Short mmCIF file of the C-alpha atoms (twelve columns), coordinates in Angstrom:
data_MODEL
# 
_entry.id   MODEL 
# 
loop_
_atom_site.group_PDB 
_atom_site.id 
_atom_site.type_symbol 
_atom_site.label_atom_id 
_atom_site.label_alt_id 
_atom_site.label_comp_id 
_atom_site.label_asym_id 
_atom_site.label_seq_id 
_atom_site.Cartn_x 
_atom_site.Cartn_y 
_atom_site.Cartn_z 
_atom_site.pdbx_PDB_model_num 
ATOM 1   C CA . UNK A 1   86.345  75.904  108.013 1 
ATOM 2   C CA . UNK A 2   87.390  78.469  110.599 1 
ATOM 3   C CA . UNK A 3   90.538  80.510  110.778 1 
ATOM 4   C CA . UNK A 4   91.319  83.119  113.420 1 
ATOM 5   C CA . UNK A 5   93.352  86.213  112.858 1 
ATOM 6   C CA . UNK A 6   94.189  88.810  115.488 1 
ATOM 7   C CA . UNK A 7   93.871  92.308  114.021 1 
ATOM 8   C CA . UNK A 8   95.453  94.386  116.757 1 
ATOM 9   C CA . UNK A 9   93.118  96.283  119.074 1 
ATOM 10  C CA . UNK A 10  90.208  95.842  116.671 1 
ATOM 11  C CA . UNK A 11  89.163  92.351  117.703 1 
ATOM 12  C CA . UNK A 12  89.736  89.253  115.601 1 
ATOM 13  C CA . UNK A 13  88.463  88.073  112.251 1 
ATOM 14  C CA . UNK A 14  87.183  84.515  111.887 1 
ATOM 15  C CA . UNK A 15  86.843  82.897  108.479 1 
ATOM 16  C CA . UNK A 16  83.351  81.434  108.121 1 
ATOM 17  C CA . UNK A 17  83.190  80.488  104.447 1 
ATOM 18  C CA . UNK A 18  86.458  80.233  102.483 1 
ATOM 19  C CA . UNK A 19  86.689  81.211  98.825  1 
ATOM 20  C CA . UNK A 20  85.864  78.547  96.250  1 
ATOM 21  C CA . UNK A 21  86.566  80.373  92.975  1 
ATOM 22  C CA . UNK A 22  90.002  80.477  91.361  1 
ATOM 23  C CA . UNK A 23  91.919  83.734  91.332  1 
ATOM 24  C CA . UNK A 24  93.499  82.553  88.095  1 
ATOM 25  C CA . UNK A 25  92.882  79.200  86.418  1 
ATOM 26  C CA . UNK A 26  95.629  76.796  85.514  1 
ATOM 27  C CA . UNK A 27  94.851  77.278  81.815  1 
ATOM 28  C CA . UNK A 28  94.946  81.084  82.022  1 
ATOM 29  C CA . UNK A 29  98.176  81.060  84.017  1 
ATOM 30  C CA . UNK A 30  99.849  78.741  81.508  1 
ATOM 31  C CA . UNK A 31  98.672  80.917  78.637  1 
ATOM 32  C CA . UNK A 32  100.063 84.048  80.305  1 
ATOM 33  C CA . UNK A 33  103.402 82.328  80.919  1 
ATOM 34  C CA . UNK A 34  103.573 80.789  77.439  1 
ATOM 35  C CA . UNK A 35  103.507 77.194  78.698  1 
ATOM 36  C CA . UNK A 36  101.752 74.735  76.375  1 
ATOM 37  C CA . UNK A 37  102.600 71.260  77.681  1 
ATOM 38  C CA . UNK A 38  100.993 69.454  80.596  1 
ATOM 39  C CA . UNK A 39  104.159 68.071  82.196  1 
ATOM 40  C CA . UNK A 40  104.344 70.828  84.821  1 
ATOM 41  C CA . UNK A 41  100.619 71.150  85.552  1 
ATOM 42  C CA . UNK A 42  100.825 69.853  89.130  1 
ATOM 43  C CA . UNK A 43  103.752 72.145  89.937  1 
ATOM 44  C CA . UNK A 44  102.072 75.145  88.306  1 
ATOM 45  C CA . UNK A 45  98.853  74.556  90.236  1 
ATOM 46  C CA . UNK A 46  100.771 74.240  93.503  1 
ATOM 47  C CA . UNK A 47  102.638 77.475  92.694  1 
ATOM 48  C CA . UNK A 48  99.313  79.237  92.002  1 
ATOM 49  C CA . UNK A 49  98.009  78.180  95.417  1 
ATOM 50  C CA . UNK A 50  101.211 79.373  97.100  1 
ATOM 51  C CA . UNK A 51  101.161 82.716  95.279  1 
ATOM 52  C CA . UNK A 52  97.507  83.328  96.137  1 
ATOM 53  C CA . UNK A 53  98.001  82.396  99.808  1 
ATOM 54  C CA . UNK A 54  100.846 84.912  99.959  1 
ATOM 55  C CA . UNK A 55  98.398  87.668  99.014  1 
ATOM 56  C CA . UNK A 56  94.894  86.672  100.067 1 
ATOM 57  C CA . UNK A 57  93.155  88.005  103.197 1 
ATOM 58  C CA . UNK A 58  94.487  86.786  106.555 1 
ATOM 59  C CA . UNK A 59  97.373  84.673  105.288 1 
ATOM 60  C CA . UNK A 60  98.705  87.268  102.847 1 
ATOM 61  C CA . UNK A 61  100.384 90.662  103.030 1 
ATOM 62  C CA . UNK A 62  97.995  92.503  100.697 1 
ATOM 63  C CA . UNK A 63  95.093  92.749  103.145 1 
ATOM 64  C CA . UNK A 64  92.528  91.967  100.439 1 
ATOM 65  C CA . UNK A 65  90.070  89.175  99.792  1 
ATOM 66  C CA . UNK A 66  90.856  87.986  96.291  1 
ATOM 67  C CA . UNK A 67  87.681  85.928  95.820  1 
ATOM 68  C CA . UNK A 68  84.306  85.924  97.535  1 
ATOM 69  C CA . UNK A 69  84.529  84.735  101.146 1 
ATOM 70  C CA . UNK A 70  82.682  85.304  104.428 1 
ATOM 71  C CA . UNK A 71  84.261  86.533  107.651 1 
ATOM 72  C CA . UNK A 72  83.080  87.486  111.107 1 
ATOM 73  C CA . UNK A 73  84.739  90.360  112.926 1 
ATOM 74  C CA . UNK A 74  84.463  89.654  116.651 1 
ATOM 75  C CA . UNK A 75  84.807  92.525  119.135 1 
ATOM 76  C CA . UNK A 76  84.577  92.792  122.910 1 
ATOM 77  C CA . UNK A 77  82.344  95.854  122.550 1 
ATOM 78  C CA . UNK A 78  81.493  98.554  120.036 1 
ATOM 79  C CA . UNK A 79  84.465  100.507 121.397 1 
ATOM 80  C CA . UNK A 80  86.842  97.650  120.613 1 
ATOM 81  C CA . UNK A 81  87.794  99.021  117.219 1 
ATOM 82  C CA . UNK A 82  91.051  100.002 115.633 1 
ATOM 83  C CA . UNK A 83  91.516  103.486 117.029 1 
ATOM 84  C CA . UNK A 84  94.534  104.083 114.811 1 
ATOM 85  C CA . UNK A 85  92.312  103.596 111.764 1 
ATOM 86  C CA . UNK A 86  89.395  106.017 111.676 1 
ATOM 87  C CA . UNK A 87  88.098  105.855 108.104 1 
ATOM 88  C CA . UNK A 88  86.046  108.657 106.612 1 
ATOM 89  C CA . UNK A 89  86.849  110.928 109.611 1 
ATOM 90  C CA . UNK A 90  84.238  109.138 111.694 1 
ATOM 91  C CA . UNK A 91  85.455  108.308 115.216 1 
ATOM 92  C CA . UNK A 92  82.637  105.768 115.650 1 
ATOM 93  C CA . UNK A 93  83.434  103.864 112.462 1 
ATOM 94  C CA . UNK A 94  84.425  100.211 112.807 1 
ATOM 95  C CA . UNK A 95  86.852  99.327  109.994 1 
ATOM 96  C CA . UNK A 96  86.353  95.981  108.338 1 
ATOM 97  C CA . UNK A 97  89.347  93.886  107.327 1 
ATOM 98  C CA . UNK A 98  89.826  92.506  103.846 1 
ATOM 99  C CA . UNK A 99  88.396  94.837  101.252 1 
ATOM 100 C CA . UNK A 100 86.554  94.976  98.968  1 
ATOM 101 C CA . UNK A 101 83.272  94.552  100.838 1 
ATOM 102 C CA . UNK A 102 80.402  92.779  99.106  1 
ATOM 103 C CA . UNK A 103 77.740  92.892  101.808 1 
ATOM 104 C CA . UNK A 104 77.072  92.917  105.528 1 
ATOM 105 C CA . UNK A 105 75.454  89.628  106.491 1 
ATOM 106 C CA . UNK A 106 74.583  90.638  110.056 1 
ATOM 107 C CA . UNK A 107 75.597  92.857  112.970 1 
ATOM 108 C CA . UNK A 108 74.802  91.235  116.317 1 
ATOM 109 C CA . UNK A 109 75.642  91.970  119.940 1 
ATOM 110 C CA . UNK A 110 74.858  90.853  123.469 1 
ATOM 111 C CA . UNK A 111 73.294  93.657  125.490 1 
ATOM 112 C CA . UNK A 112 74.080  94.215  129.185 1 
ATOM 113 C CA . UNK A 113 71.394  91.665  130.126 1 
ATOM 114 C CA . UNK A 114 72.965  89.039  127.880 1 
ATOM 115 C CA . UNK A 115 70.229  89.171  125.245 1 
ATOM 116 C CA . UNK A 116 71.500  88.549  121.705 1 
ATOM 117 C CA . UNK A 117 70.283  91.419  119.519 1 
ATOM 118 C CA . UNK A 118 70.555  92.186  115.815 1 
ATOM 119 C CA . UNK A 119 71.072  95.662  114.357 1 
ATOM 120 C CA . UNK A 120 69.249  96.736  111.200 1 
ATOM 121 C CA . UNK A 121 70.989  98.327  108.253 1 
ATOM 122 C CA . UNK A 122 69.632  101.793 107.569 1 
ATOM 123 C CA . UNK A 123 67.947  102.358 110.924 1 
ATOM 124 C CA . UNK A 124 70.742  101.276 113.304 1 
ATOM 125 C CA . UNK A 125 73.899  101.432 111.220 1 
ATOM 126 C CA . UNK A 126 75.228  102.335 107.792 1 
ATOM 127 C CA . UNK A 127 78.067  101.198 105.545 1 
ATOM 128 C CA . UNK A 128 80.931  103.561 104.734 1 
ATOM 129 C CA . UNK A 129 82.862  103.151 101.520 1 
ATOM 130 C CA . UNK A 130 80.738  100.514 99.812  1 
ATOM 131 C CA . UNK A 131 81.641  100.502 96.138  1 
ATOM 132 C CA . UNK A 132 85.138  101.906 96.753  1 
ATOM 133 C CA . UNK A 133 87.240  98.779  96.135  1 
ATOM 134 C CA . UNK A 134 90.585  100.490 96.675  1 
ATOM 135 C CA . UNK A 135 89.643  101.629 100.179 1 
ATOM 136 C CA . UNK A 136 88.904  99.905  103.458 1 
ATOM 137 C CA . UNK A 137 85.175  99.732  104.183 1 
ATOM 138 C CA . UNK A 138 83.592  100.338 107.591 1 
ATOM 139 C CA . UNK A 139 80.289  100.401 109.444 1 
ATOM 140 C CA . UNK A 140 79.104  103.295 111.590 1 
ATOM 141 C CA . UNK A 141 75.949  104.376 113.405 1 
ATOM 142 C CA . UNK A 142 73.377  106.236 111.346 1 
ATOM 143 C CA . UNK A 143 73.874  109.997 111.097 1 
ATOM 144 C CA . UNK A 144 73.861  111.575 114.571 1 
ATOM 145 C CA . UNK A 145 73.380  108.142 116.094 1 
ATOM 146 C CA . UNK A 146 75.460  106.068 118.498 1 
ATOM 147 C CA . UNK A 147 76.273  102.434 118.985 1 
ATOM 148 C CA . UNK A 148 74.200  100.612 121.613 1 
ATOM 149 C CA . UNK A 149 75.807  99.483  124.866 1 
ATOM 150 C CA . UNK A 150 77.046  95.927  124.588 1 
ATOM 151 C CA . UNK A 151 78.102  93.577  127.350 1 
ATOM 152 C CA . UNK A 152 81.895  93.678  127.465 1 
ATOM 153 C CA . UNK A 153 82.933  90.123  126.756 1 
ATOM 154 C CA . UNK A 154 84.777  88.067  124.200 1 
ATOM 155 C CA . UNK A 155 82.951  88.214  120.843 1 
ATOM 156 C CA . UNK A 156 80.132  90.229  122.381 1 
ATOM 157 C CA . UNK A 157 79.824  92.153  119.089 1 
ATOM 158 C CA . UNK A 158 79.868  90.151  115.855 1 
ATOM 159 C CA . UNK A 159 79.958  91.693  112.392 1 
ATOM 160 C CA . UNK A 160 79.554  89.057  109.695 1 
ATOM 161 C CA . UNK A 161 80.339  90.180  106.157 1 
ATOM 162 C CA . UNK A 162 81.214  88.878  102.720 1 
ATOM 163 C CA . UNK A 163 84.070  90.347  100.730 1 
ATOM 164 C CA . UNK A 164 86.213  89.749  97.691  1 
ATOM 165 C CA . UNK A 165 86.179  90.091  93.930  1 
ATOM 166 C CA . UNK A 166 83.099  88.330  92.567  1 
ATOM 167 C CA . UNK A 167 83.424  89.793  89.031  1 
ATOM 168 C CA . UNK A 168 79.921  91.271  89.349  1 
ATOM 169 C CA . UNK A 169 79.909  93.842  92.121  1 
ATOM 170 C CA . UNK A 170 83.686  93.986  92.480  1 
ATOM 171 C CA . UNK A 171 85.884  93.385  89.441  1 
ATOM 172 C CA . UNK A 172 89.361  92.055  90.171  1 
ATOM 173 C CA . UNK A 173 92.085  94.463  89.021  1 
ATOM 174 C CA . UNK A 174 94.064  92.984  86.150  1 
ATOM 175 C CA . UNK A 175 97.347  93.549  87.939  1 
ATOM 176 C CA . UNK A 176 96.334  91.049  90.630  1 
ATOM 177 C CA . UNK A 177 96.164  88.129  88.213  1 
ATOM 178 C CA . UNK A 178 99.324  89.369  86.511  1 
ATOM 179 C CA . UNK A 179 101.132 89.444  89.861  1 
ATOM 180 C CA . UNK A 180 99.983  85.910  90.710  1 
ATOM 181 C CA . UNK A 181 101.261 84.605  87.357  1 
ATOM 182 C CA . UNK A 182 104.594 86.389  87.789  1 
ATOM 183 C CA . UNK A 183 104.899 84.844  91.247  1 
ATOM 184 C CA . UNK A 184 104.215 81.430  89.721  1 
ATOM 185 C CA . UNK A 185 106.992 82.088  87.202  1 
ATOM 186 C CA . UNK A 186 109.293 82.930  90.101  1 
ATOM 187 C CA . UNK A 187 108.297 79.860  92.138  1 
ATOM 188 C CA . UNK A 188 108.249 77.266  89.388  1 
ATOM 189 C CA . UNK A 189 112.028 76.673  89.117  1 
ATOM 190 C CA . UNK A 190 112.134 76.131  92.884  1 
ATOM 191 C CA . UNK A 191 109.472 73.419  92.638  1 
ATOM 192 C CA . UNK A 192 110.741 71.479  89.643  1 
ATOM 193 C CA . UNK A 193 114.308 70.665  90.649  1 
ATOM 194 C CA . UNK A 194 116.465 69.970  93.673  1 
ATOM 195 C CA . UNK A 195 117.765 73.309  94.909  1 
ATOM 196 C CA . UNK A 196 120.752 71.598  96.523  1 
ATOM 197 C CA . UNK A 197 121.818 70.168  93.162  1 
ATOM 198 C CA . UNK A 198 124.118 72.290  91.047  1 
ATOM 199 C CA . UNK A 199 124.605 69.833  88.176  1 
ATOM 200 C CA . UNK A 200 122.919 66.717  86.736  1 
ATOM 201 C CA . UNK A 201 125.422 64.392  85.053  1 
ATOM 202 C CA . UNK A 202 124.537 61.193  83.184  1 
ATOM 203 C CA . UNK A 203 127.591 59.171  82.223  1 
ATOM 204 C CA . UNK A 204 127.975 58.844  78.469  1 
ATOM 205 C CA . UNK A 205 125.143 61.286  77.741  1 
ATOM 206 C CA . UNK A 206 126.100 64.630  79.173  1 
ATOM 207 C CA . UNK A 207 125.242 66.994  81.963  1 
ATOM 208 C CA . UNK A 208 122.908 69.854  82.766  1 
ATOM 209 C CA . UNK A 209 124.138 72.640  85.010  1 
ATOM 210 C CA . UNK A 210 121.772 74.854  86.988  1 
ATOM 211 C CA . UNK A 211 122.378 78.479  87.736  1 
ATOM 212 C CA . UNK A 212 120.441 80.651  90.132  1 
ATOM 213 C CA . UNK A 213 120.073 84.187  88.882  1 
ATOM 214 C CA . UNK A 214 119.373 86.530  91.792  1 
ATOM 215 C CA . UNK A 215 119.182 89.522  89.456  1 
ATOM 216 C CA . UNK A 216 116.344 87.939  87.461  1 
ATOM 217 C CA . UNK A 217 114.543 86.989  90.679  1 
ATOM 218 C CA . UNK A 218 114.886 90.559  91.941  1 
ATOM 219 C CA . UNK A 219 113.445 91.946  88.693  1 
ATOM 220 C CA . UNK A 220 110.443 89.616  88.991  1 
ATOM 221 C CA . UNK A 221 109.779 90.498  92.617  1 
ATOM 222 C CA . UNK A 222 110.126 94.210  91.930  1 
ATOM 223 C CA . UNK A 223 107.634 93.845  89.077  1 
ATOM 224 C CA . UNK A 224 105.164 92.117  91.422  1 
ATOM 225 C CA . UNK A 225 105.614 94.815  94.069  1 
ATOM 226 C CA . UNK A 226 105.081 97.507  91.448  1 
ATOM 227 C CA . UNK A 227 101.876 95.906  90.192  1 
ATOM 228 C CA . UNK A 228 100.433 95.703  93.699  1 
ATOM 229 C CA . UNK A 229 101.804 98.905  95.232  1 
ATOM 230 C CA . UNK A 230 98.486  100.772 95.060  1 
ATOM 231 C CA . UNK A 231 96.416  97.795  96.239  1 
ATOM 232 C CA . UNK A 232 98.009  97.066  99.607  1 
ATOM 233 C CA . UNK A 233 95.862  98.035  102.598 1 
ATOM 234 C CA . UNK A 234 98.769  97.825  105.062 1 
# 
């Protein structure tokens, strides 16, 4: 599976291996919301997927990888980096999208002769911010070093990396799962009835009238924003 995402003047990120682990399981989400029956399971699961997609990596607004996944940052050259983001006061640093970083898989580039070369961690480049899950990680040349000269071309430089919360190296903050479950609670009424229908009436039995409560929805969304306010990378 491949997905492209333009990240301004810092090249593009291509999804190589999507996440396979759940951010929150159906059972855990139901327990957090106090739902015991199975009647709404399909709707709850669909709401979980929608809530996660609204946050996760390229498709979401949080700028984080919620579960382990592999990306490739493709640049036209080693100078094709986000100049407005210079982490750790290093002008040569290349910021990586979608914290938290798990590992660098490879750093490759085509030299001016078109030869595909691979850089070596420790002797050619280093990682900045590894182990700091609340910050954006980056790669940079070794101390007092420089990047090599790459042929200027589309995807001439390729940084492949894995990122996300794997519950071993990077532990997912509790507020992330809480925010997903709150979003499910907010989405569920929209998925279980016709939003154009104000009232259900069955002759001889009775009726059920629906009422949208914008104040309750606003409280829920403000709670989600508050939970995630210190986690957004944008």
